[in-house]
C-alpha positions as CSV (number, residue, x, y, z in Angstrom):
1,X,-3.9,30.7,-53.2
2,X,-3.6,33.2,-50.3
3,X,-0.1,33.6,-49.1
4,X,-1.2,33.6,-45.5
5,X,-2.9,30.2,-45.5
6,X,0.2,28.0,-45.4
7,X,0.0,27.4,-41.6
8,X,-3.7,27.2,-41.2
9,X,-4.0,23.4,-41.0
10,X,-1.3,23.0,-38.3
11,X,-2.9,21.8,-35.1
12,X,-2.4,24.0,-32.0
13,X,0.5,23.1,-29.8
14,X,0.8,23.2,-26.0
15,X,4.1,24.0,-24.4
16,X,5.7,21.5,-21.9
17,X,5.4,24.1,-19.1
18,X,1.7,24.6,-19.8
19,X,1.1,20.8,-19.9
20,X,2.7,20.6,-16.5
21,X,0.6,23.3,-15.1
22,X,-2.6,21.8,-16.5
23,X,-1.9,18.3,-15.1
24,X,-0.8,19.8,-11.8
25,X,-4.3,21.4,-11.6
26,X,-6.0,18.2,-12.5
27,X,-3.9,16.3,-9.9
28,X,-4.8,18.7,-7.1
29,X,-8.5,18.6,-8.0
30,X,-8.6,14.8,-8.2
31,X,-6.6,14.6,-4.9
32,X,-9.3,16.8,-3.3
33,X,-12.0,14.5,-4.7
34,X,-10.1,11.5,-3.2
35,X,-10.1,13.2,0.2
36,X,-13.8,14.0,-0.1
37,X,-14.5,10.4,-1.1
38,X,-12.6,9.1,1.9
39,X,-14.5,11.5,4.2
40,X,-17.9,10.6,2.8
41,X,-17.5,6.9,1.8
42,X,-20.5,5.0,3.2
43,X,-19.8,3.0,6.3
44,X,-22.1,0.3,5.0
45,X,-24.5,-0.3,2.2
46,X,-27.2,-2.0,4.3
47,X,-29.8,0.7,3.4
48,X,-29.8,-0.2,-0.2
49,X,-32.6,-2.7,-0.8
50,X,-33.4,-2.8,2.9
51,X,-37.0,-1.7,2.6
52,X,-39.7,-4.1,1.5
53,X,-42.0,-2.4,-1.0
54,X,-44.6,-5.2,-1.0
55,X,-46.2,-7.0,1.8
56,X,-45.1,-10.6,2.7
57,X,-46.2,-13.1,0.1
58,X,-46.9,-10.6,-2.6
59,X,-45.0,-10.5,-5.9
60,X,-44.7,-8.5,-9.1
61,X,-46.0,-10.2,-12.1
62,X,-46.8,-9.6,-15.7
63,X,-50.2,-10.2,-17.2
64,X,-52.0,-10.0,-20.6
65,X,-55.4,-8.4,-20.7
66,X,-57.9,-10.9,-22.2
67,X,-61.0,-8.6,-22.0
68,X,-62.4,-5.4,-20.5
69,X,-66.0,-4.9,-19.3
70,X,-67.1,-1.8,-21.1
71,X,-69.4,-0.7,-18.2
72,X,-67.4,-1.5,-15.1
73,X,-63.9,-1.4,-16.5
74,X,-63.1,-4.8,-14.8
75,X,-60.3,-6.6,-16.6
76,X,-60.0,-10.3,-17.2
77,X,-56.2,-11.0,-17.3
78,X,-53.9,-14.0,-17.8
79,X,-51.1,-13.8,-15.4
80,X,-47.9,-15.0,-17.0
81,X,-47.0,-18.4,-15.6
82,X,-50.5,-19.2,-14.3
83,X,-52.9,-21.4,-16.1
84,X,-56.1,-19.6,-15.2
85,X,-57.4,-16.1,-15.5
86,X,-58.1,-13.4,-12.8
87,X,-60.3,-10.4,-12.6
88,X,-58.6,-7.0,-11.9
89,X,-60.4,-3.8,-10.9
90,X,-59.8,-0.8,-13.1
91,X,-57.0,1.6,-12.2
92,X,-59.4,4.5,-11.6
93,X,-56.9,7.0,-13.0
94,X,-58.0,9.4,-15.7
95,X,-56.3,8.7,-19.0
96,X,-55.6,5.1,-18.3
97,X,-57.2,3.2,-21.1
98,X,-56.6,-0.6,-21.0
99,X,-57.4,-2.7,-24.0
100,X,-57.4,-6.5,-24.8
101,X,-53.9,-7.5,-25.7
102,X,-52.1,-5.0,-23.5
103,X,-49.4,-6.4,-21.2
104,X,-49.6,-4.9,-17.7
105,X,-47.7,-5.1,-14.5
106,X,-49.7,-6.5,-11.5
107,X,-49.2,-7.3,-7.9
108,X,-50.3,-10.8,-7.0
109,X,-51.1,-11.2,-3.3
110,X,-50.7,-14.3,-1.3
111,X,-54.4,-14.8,-1.3
112,X,-54.4,-15.0,-5.1
113,X,-55.9,-11.5,-5.6
114,X,-54.4,-9.6,-8.5
115,X,-54.1,-5.8,-8.4
116,X,-53.3,-3.5,-11.3
117,X,-50.0,-1.6,-10.9
118,X,-49.1,-0.1,-14.3
119,X,-48.4,-0.8,-17.9
120,X,-45.5,-3.0,-18.8
121,X,-43.1,-0.7,-20.6
122,X,-39.9,-2.7,-20.7
123,X,-40.0,-3.7,-24.3
124,X,-40.5,-0.3,-26.0
125,X,-38.0,1.3,-23.6
126,X,-35.4,-1.3,-24.6
127,X,-36.1,-0.8,-28.3
128,X,-35.6,3.0,-27.8
129,X,-32.4,2.3,-25.9
130,X,-31.0,0.1,-28.7
131,X,-31.9,2.7,-31.3
132,X,-30.3,5.4,-29.3
133,X,-27.1,3.4,-28.8
134,X,-26.9,2.5,-32.5
135,X,-27.5,6.1,-33.6
136,X,-24.7,7.4,-31.3
137,X,-22.3,4.7,-32.5
138,X,-23.1,5.3,-36.2
139,X,-22.8,9.1,-36.1
140,X,-20.2,9.7,-33.4
141,X,-18.3,6.3,-33.9
142,X,-15.4,5.9,-31.4
143,X,-16.2,9.1,-29.6
144,X,-19.8,8.0,-29.2
145,X,-18.6,4.6,-27.7
146,X,-16.4,6.5,-25.3
147,X,-19.3,8.8,-24.3
148,X,-21.6,5.8,-23.7
149,X,-19.0,4.0,-21.6
150,X,-18.3,7.2,-19.6
151,X,-22.0,7.6,-19.0
152,X,-22.4,4.1,-17.7
153,X,-19.4,4.5,-15.4
154,X,-20.8,7.9,-14.1
155,X,-24.2,6.5,-13.5
156,X,-22.4,3.7,-11.5
157,X,-20.9,6.4,-9.4
158,X,-24.3,7.8,-8.6
159,X,-25.8,4.4,-7.8
160,X,-22.9,2.9,-5.8
161,X,-21.5,6.0,-4.1
162,X,-23.9,9.1,-4.1
163,X,-27.0,7.4,-3.0
164,X,-25.4,5.3,-0.1
165,X,-23.4,8.4,1.0
166,X,-26.5,10.5,1.2
167,X,-28.4,7.8,3.1
168,X,-25.5,7.6,5.5
169,X,-25.9,11.3,6.4
170,X,-22.8,12.7,4.6
171,X,-22.9,16.4,3.9
172,X,-24.8,16.8,0.6
173,X,-22.7,19.6,-0.8
174,X,-19.6,17.6,-0.4
175,X,-21.2,14.5,-1.9
176,X,-22.4,16.6,-4.8
177,X,-19.0,18.0,-5.4
178,X,-17.3,14.6,-5.2
179,X,-19.9,13.0,-7.5
180,X,-20.0,15.8,-10.0
181,X,-16.1,16.2,-10.3
182,X,-15.6,12.4,-10.2
183,X,-18.2,11.7,-12.8
184,X,-16.8,14.6,-15.0
185,X,-13.3,13.2,-14.9
186,X,-14.6,9.9,-16.2
187,X,-17.0,11.2,-18.8
188,X,-14.6,13.8,-20.3
189,X,-11.4,11.8,-20.5
190,X,-13.1,8.5,-21.6
191,X,-15.1,10.3,-24.3
192,X,-12.6,12.9,-25.5
193,X,-9.2,11.6,-24.6
194,X,-6.3,12.7,-22.3
195,X,-5.2,16.0,-23.9
196,X,-5.0,19.7,-23.2
197,X,-8.3,20.5,-24.8
198,X,-10.2,18.0,-22.6
199,X,-8.4,19.3,-19.6
200,X,-9.5,22.9,-20.5
201,X,-13.1,21.7,-20.6
202,X,-12.7,19.9,-17.3
203,X,-11.3,22.9,-15.5
204,X,-14.1,25.1,-16.8
205,X,-16.7,22.6,-15.8
206,X,-15.3,22.2,-12.3
207,X,-15.4,26.0,-12.0
208,X,-19.1,26.1,-13.0
209,X,-19.8,23.3,-10.6
210,X,-18.3,25.2,-7.7
211,X,-20.3,28.3,-8.6
212,X,-23.4,26.1,-8.7
213,X,-22.6,24.6,-5.3
214,X,-22.0,28.0,-3.6
215,X,-25.1,29.7,-5.1
216,X,-27.2,26.6,-4.5
217,X,-26.3,26.2,-0.9
218,X,-27.6,29.8,-0.3
219,X,-30.6,29.6,-2.6
220,X,-31.9,26.3,-1.2
221,X,-32.0,27.8,2.3
222,X,-33.2,31.3,1.3
223,X,-36.1,30.0,-0.8
224,X,-36.9,27.1,1.6
225,X,-36.6,24.4,-1.0
226,X,-38.2,22.0,-0.6
227,X,-40.8,24.1,1.3
228,X,-43.5,21.4,0.9
229,X,-41.7,18.2,-0.1
230,X,-43.0,16.0,-2.9
231,X,-44.4,12.6,-2.3
232,X,-41.1,11.0,-3.2
233,X,-39.2,13.3,-0.8
234,X,-41.6,12.5,2.0
235,X,-41.2,8.8,1.5
236,X,-37.4,9.2,1.5
237,X,-37.7,11.1,4.8
238,X,-39.6,8.2,6.3
239,X,-37.1,5.6,5.0
240,X,-34.0,7.5,6.2
241,X,-34.2,9.8,9.1
242,X,-30.6,10.9,8.6
243,X,-31.2,12.3,5.1
244,X,-31.9,16.1,5.0
245,X,-34.5,16.9,2.3
246,X,-33.0,20.3,1.7
247,X,-29.6,18.7,1.4
248,X,-31.1,16.2,-1.1
249,X,-32.5,19.1,-3.1
250,X,-29.0,20.8,-3.1
251,X,-27.2,17.7,-4.3
252,X,-29.8,17.2,-7.0
253,X,-29.5,20.8,-8.1
254,X,-25.7,20.3,-8.5
255,X,-26.1,17.2,-10.6
256,X,-29.1,18.4,-12.6
257,X,-27.2,20.9,-14.7
258,X,-24.0,18.9,-15.0
259,X,-24.7,17.6,-18.5
260,X,-25.6,21.0,-20.0
261,X,-22.6,22.6,-18.3
262,X,-20.3,19.9,-19.7
263,X,-21.7,20.3,-23.2
264,X,-21.1,24.1,-23.1
265,X,-17.5,23.8,-21.9
266,X,-16.5,21.1,-24.3
267,X,-18.0,23.2,-27.1
268,X,-16.0,26.3,-26.0
269,X,-12.8,24.3,-25.8
270,X,-13.3,22.9,-29.3
271,X,-14.1,26.4,-30.6
272,X,-10.8,27.8,-29.2
273,X,-8.8,24.9,-30.7
274,X,-10.4,25.1,-34.1
275,X,-10.1,28.9,-34.2
276,X,-6.4,28.6,-33.3
277,X,-5.9,26.0,-36.0
278,X,-7.6,28.1,-38.6
279,X,-6.0,31.4,-37.6
280,X,-2.6,30.8,-36.0
281,X,-1.8,34.5,-36.6
282,X,-4.3,35.7,-34.0
283,X,-3.2,36.9,-30.5
284,X,-4.5,35.3,-27.4
285,X,-6.9,38.2,-26.9
286,X,-8.3,37.9,-30.4
287,X,-8.8,34.1,-30.0
288,X,-10.6,34.7,-26.7
289,X,-12.8,37.5,-28.1
290,X,-13.8,35.5,-31.2
291,X,-14.4,32.3,-29.3
292,X,-16.7,34.2,-26.9
293,X,-18.9,35.0,-29.9
294,X,-19.6,31.3,-30.1
295,X,-20.0,31.2,-26.3
296,X,-22.5,34.0,-26.3
297,X,-24.7,32.2,-28.9
298,X,-24.4,29.0,-27.0
299,X,-25.4,30.7,-23.7
300,X,-28.4,32.3,-25.4
301,X,-29.6,29.0,-26.9
302,X,-29.0,27.2,-23.6
303,X,-31.2,29.7,-21.7
304,X,-34.3,28.8,-23.5
305,X,-33.3,25.1,-23.9
306,X,-33.3,24.6,-20.2
307,X,-36.5,26.7,-19.7
308,X,-38.5,24.7,-22.3
309,X,-37.1,21.5,-21.0
310,X,-38.7,22.3,-17.6
311,X,-41.9,23.6,-19.1
312,X,-42.3,20.4,-21.2
313,X,-41.8,18.1,-18.3
314,X,-43.9,20.1,-15.8
315,X,-46.7,21.0,-18.3
316,X,-49.5,19.0,-16.4
317,X,-48.5,20.7,-13.2
318,X,-48.5,24.2,-14.8
319,X,-51.9,23.6,-16.3
320,X,-53.3,22.4,-12.9
321,X,-51.9,25.5,-11.2
322,X,-53.1,28.0,-13.7
323,X,-56.6,26.5,-13.9
324,X,-57.2,27.6,-10.4
325,X,-58.0,31.3,-9.8
326,X,-54.5,32.3,-8.6
327,X,-52.0,35.0,-9.4
328,X,-49.0,34.1,-11.6
329,X,-46.6,35.3,-8.9
330,X,-48.2,33.0,-6.3
331,X,-48.2,30.1,-8.8
332,X,-44.5,30.6,-9.6
333,X,-43.8,30.8,-5.8
334,X,-45.5,27.6,-5.1
335,X,-43.2,24.8,-3.8
336,X,-43.5,22.6,-6.9
337,X,-42.6,25.3,-9.4
338,X,-40.3,27.3,-7.2
339,X,-38.0,24.4,-6.7
340,X,-37.5,23.9,-10.5
341,X,-37.1,27.7,-11.1
342,X,-34.3,27.8,-8.4
343,X,-32.6,24.8,-9.9
344,X,-32.8,26.3,-13.4
345,X,-31.5,29.8,-12.4
346,X,-28.6,28.4,-10.2
347,X,-27.6,25.9,-12.9
348,X,-27.7,28.6,-15.6
349,X,-25.6,31.0,-13.5
350,X,-22.9,28.4,-13.1
351,X,-23.1,27.7,-16.8
352,X,-22.9,31.3,-17.9
353,X,-19.8,31.9,-15.7
354,X,-18.1,28.7,-16.9
355,X,-18.1,29.9,-20.5
356,X,-15.6,32.8,-20.2
357,X,-13.5,30.9,-17.8
358,X,-13.1,27.9,-20.2
359,X,-12.5,30.2,-23.1
360,X,-9.8,32.1,-21.3
361,X,-8.0,28.9,-20.3
362,X,-8.2,27.6,-23.9
363,X,-6.9,30.9,-25.3
364,X,-3.9,30.9,-23.0
365,X,-3.2,27.1,-23.5
366,X,-3.5,26.7,-27.3
367,X,-0.6,28.1,-29.1
368,X,-0.1,28.3,-32.9
369,X,1.1,25.0,-34.4
370,X,4.2,24.5,-36.3
371,X,4.1,25.0,-40.1
372,X,3.3,22.0,-42.2
373,X,6.3,20.3,-43.9
374,X,4.6,19.1,-47.0
375,X,6.2,20.0,-50.4
376,X,3.4,22.4,-51.3
377,X,3.8,24.1,-47.9
378,X,7.6,24.4,-48.4
379,X,7.1,25.8,-51.9
380,X,4.6,28.3,-50.7
381,X,6.9,29.5,-48.0
382,X,9.7,29.8,-50.5
383,X,7.5,31.9,-52.9
384,X,6.2,34.1,-50.0
385,X,8.9,34.4,-47.5
386,X,7.7,37.7,-46.0
387,X,3.9,37.1,-46.2
388,X,2.2,39.7,-43.8
389,X,-0.2,38.5,-41.2
390,X,-3.9,39.2,-41.6
391,X,-5.1,42.0,-39.5
392,X,-7.5,40.9,-36.7
393,X,-11.2,41.6,-37.4
394,X,-13.1,43.9,-35.2
395,X,-16.3,43.0,-33.3
396,X,-19.6,43.2,-35.1
């Protein structure tokens, strides 16, 4: 047995002074969030649910397709809750293939006319949700439960604060910072517990969020995002005249990369803690340097993870743009793609800068733990009272 291994299993410790500094920083941040929340809290929630999507007398219904005319595509459907059948005109959208037995969503007008809306997807989506929750709980156990509860609370923040605040005309950058920081405080501490390692990840993530906000506020204006708003953004503009589309894009940019940013900072904090546990003999600089090797790998993998996530989601749009006789530069500069490129680049910059910041905090905070007091550890220290420390490794 190596003589220098007797303290390797001791968990890192955090001094009382360091704990005080960490919690003071968290208190200041959360106090700032509280002030921002008070300044941007919606005066009323009347805009939520205030718009009537359907005309008077119309209602959403589910229907089962009984038959489909092979020539005209006209469907005969059984509307759930009605005794008779109704004819529904085909959707007229390429790729929509309706077959007998399919359950579809329809709009039933006051006149009795039935209009095809979309496929009914509630059941398969619920099955996937249940499978996802079970997988998280089986693999991650209590931490998985904490993560799911934190996610539910964070989504509640978006639904009951972010959206009403934006509709009330509050500054989007302030709303984004309050939402992101508030959601992070819920997600991190519920999922990972109230400890110095979680606080290290929290501070690193907040720093990355601030970088994203500053860069995003410049990039959105400089690149004129959204230059040509999407259909959803145009509809939002008509619904709420107080909502700035560019501000909405900025707030969305800040929240879009929050999950990946949080993932990277939590990983870095864990890497520092585990490295300190395994090698209590290392200096702070050696811990930082070695943990950054993990960080560089994580950054490299995240770069193409984010890129391919966008390519996969926007593949139909990319195909459509490239089919036309157009230069690649002009295609990338189009409003649809440019918005996603700007979001990806700004979010990635915040992520890249958060990694060394989180690693530095962790290297300073996590100190070598006390030696274990088990009989074997005491015997080993007795046999090796002057065991030399292992020399730090050099960079590859």
